[in-house]
Steps between C-alpha positions, in 0.01 A plus 500: 500500500478730206369851460149521370164670510222424742152641501373644826180686441491693173867585440782248444790522744856415407666269750866458584693174474420447869127531432463840663315785331740725308469876551312664214615860549813692597380592849417140585831379360687762704316393815604138437863604445501705822350213699761261361783743582367536855485122541855462368622765744336329795638158402851643453479683835392186683779300337749768605377480860530121497864537388561718806528830312346814637476664838237457773234772489565609859868564420398712201249696709761558773748631243238733348394629844861590579569651158191723508518564876152359550418468869285213623281523809 
């Protein structure tokens, strides 16, 4: 696919190589970048878990409870 212009309503919209609408202003572009960065972070985190990296949440919570002397019921 190639980049191009499509007409939706009155104003033409630039599309990306994947056929998605391209952001037309800085705020929209920043929102797209942030969404992509979030997705990358989630994918990398899941891959890390699959490799056996990390620590179970309950172990982390136990360590924090002891460190901050938080008493449970």
